[in-house]
C-alpha positions in Angstrom: 88.9 108.7 117.5 90.4 106.3 115.1 89.5 102.7 116.1 91.7 99.6 115.5 89.2 98.4 112.9 89.6 101.5 110.8 93.4 101.4 111.1 93.4 97.7 110.1 91.2 98.5 107.1 93.5 101.3 106.0 96.6 99.1 106.5 95.0 96.4 104.4 94.2 98.9 101.6 97.6 100.5 101.7 99.3 97.0 101.7 97.4 96.0 98.6 98.4 99.2 97.0 102.0 98.6 98.0 101.8 95.1 96.4 100.6 96.7 93.2 103.3 99.3 93.3 105.9 96.5 93.9 104.7 94.4 91.0 104.5 97.5 88.7 108.0 98.6 89.7 109.5 95.2 89.1 107.8 95.0 85.7 108.9 98.5 84.8 112.5 97.7 85.9 112.5 94.5 83.8 111.3 96.5 80.8 114.0 99.1 81.4 116.7 96.5 81.7 115.7 94.8 78.5 115.5 98.1 76.6 118.8 99.3 78.0 120.7 96.1 77.3 119.8 96.4 73.6 120.8 100.0 73.2 123.7 100.7 75.5 125.8 99.2 78.3 124.0 98.6 81.6 124.5 101.2 84.3 124.3 101.1 88.1 120.7 102.4 88.4 119.1 100.3 85.6 118.0 97.5 88.0 117.1 99.8 91.0 113.3 99.7 90.1 113.4 95.9 90.4 115.0 96.0 93.8 112.8 98.7 95.2 109.8 96.8 93.7 110.9 93.7 95.6 111.1 95.8 98.8 107.6 97.3 98.2 106.2 93.8 97.4 107.6 92.3 100.6 106.4 95.2 102.6 102.9 94.9 101.1 102.7 91.2 101.8 103.8 91.7 105.4 101.2 94.4 105.7 98.5 92.1 104.7 99.7 89.6 107.3 99.8 92.4 109.9 96.2 93.4 109.1 95.1 89.8 109.6 97.2 89.0 112.7 97.7 91.9 115.1 100.6 90.3 117.0 103.4 92.5 118.3 106.1 90.6 116.4 104.3 91.0 113.1 103.8 94.7 113.7 107.5 95.1 114.4 108.4 93.1 111.3 106.0 95.1 109.1 107.5 98.4 110.5 111.0 97.1 109.6 109.9 96.2 106.1 108.3 99.7 105.8 111.7 101.2 106.6 113.3 98.9 104.1 110.7 100.0 101.5 111.5 103.6 102.3 115.2 103.1 101.9 114.7 101.1 98.6 112.4 103.7 97.2 114.7 106.6 98.1 117.7 104.8 96.6 115.7 103.9 93.5 114.7 107.5 93.0 118.3 108.7 93.4 119.7 106.1 91.0 117.1 106.7 88.3 117.4 110.5 88.7 121.1 110.1 88.0 120.3 108.1 84.9 117.9 110.8 83.7 120.7 113.4 84.0 123.1 111.2 81.9 120.8 110.3 79.0 117.3 111.1 78.0 116.7 108.1 75.7 114.4 106.4 78.1 113.0 109.5 79.8 109.4 108.4 80.0 110.4 105.0 81.5 112.6 106.8 84.1 109.9 109.2 84.9 107.5 106.4 85.5 110.0 104.6 87.7 110.6 107.8 89.8 106.8 108.2 90.1 106.3 104.7 91.4 109.2 105.2 93.8 107.6 108.3 95.2 104.3 106.6 95.6 105.9 103.6 97.3 107.8 105.9 99.7 104.6 107.7 100.6 102.7 104.5 101.2 105.5 103.0 103.3 105.6 106.2 105.4 101.9 106.2 106.0 101.9 102.4 106.7 104.6 102.7 109.2 102.7 105.5 111.0 99.5 103.5 111.0 101.3 100.5 112.4 102.5 102.6 115.3 99.0 103.8 115.8 97.7 100.2 115.7 100.4 99.1 118.2 99.4 102.0 120.5 95.7 101.0 120.3 96.5 97.4 121.0 98.7 98.3 124.0 96.0 100.5 125.4 93.4 97.7 124.9 95.6 95.2 126.6 96.2 97.6 129.5 92.5 98.2 130.0 91.8 94.4 129.9 94.5 93.8 132.4 93.3 96.6 134.7 89.7 95.3 134.4 91.0 91.8 135.3 92.9 93.1 138.3 89.9 95.1 139.4 87.7 92.0 139.0 90.1 89.8 141.0 90.4 92.5 143.7 86.6 92.5 144.0 86.5 88.7 144.2 89.2 88.8 146.9 87.1 91.3 148.9 84.0 89.1 148.5 85.9 86.0 149.6 87.2 87.9 152.7 83.7 89.2 153.6 82.3 85.7 153.2 85.1 84.2 155.4 84.6 86.9 158.0 80.8 86.2 157.9 81.4 82.4 158.3 83.9 83.1 161.1 81.5 85.5 162.8 78.6 82.9 162.6 80.9 80.2 164.0 81.8 82.4 166.9 78.2 83.2 167.7 77.3 79.6 167.4 79.8 78.7 170.1 
């Protein structure tokens, strides 16, 4: 069985990878924009690696926060950013793919941007799945703690009743 500790470690590694993908995508997008502005007029998809990189970067930062603090709100926030990263990566891939079809002047740059987008999409997907697993494990842990607490309080209530009955019985025999 996959423990919460293993899931958190995997989330942390994937989040650091997502941060690296985000920074790389932003840098690649900036290089692409500077090279395109010198050669031809800017097109719609030229800045998409920058925007998907920002999505990946925010997703990775939130993932690191989620790995450190396992609160439900942060897990929900991280899942939402994973979905934003997925959307950003898919849109980036689509825009850059359209650019590749139009011109092949920056083919290697576009290929690298699409590769980073695919990796970012994969990491966001796995991170979202791991976050759901972590939330499930945390929910199960809290349920077991609550059940143990209820069982313990039930035992204490029975002990108090037995003690009260014993005291009452002793007081009746003393009279």
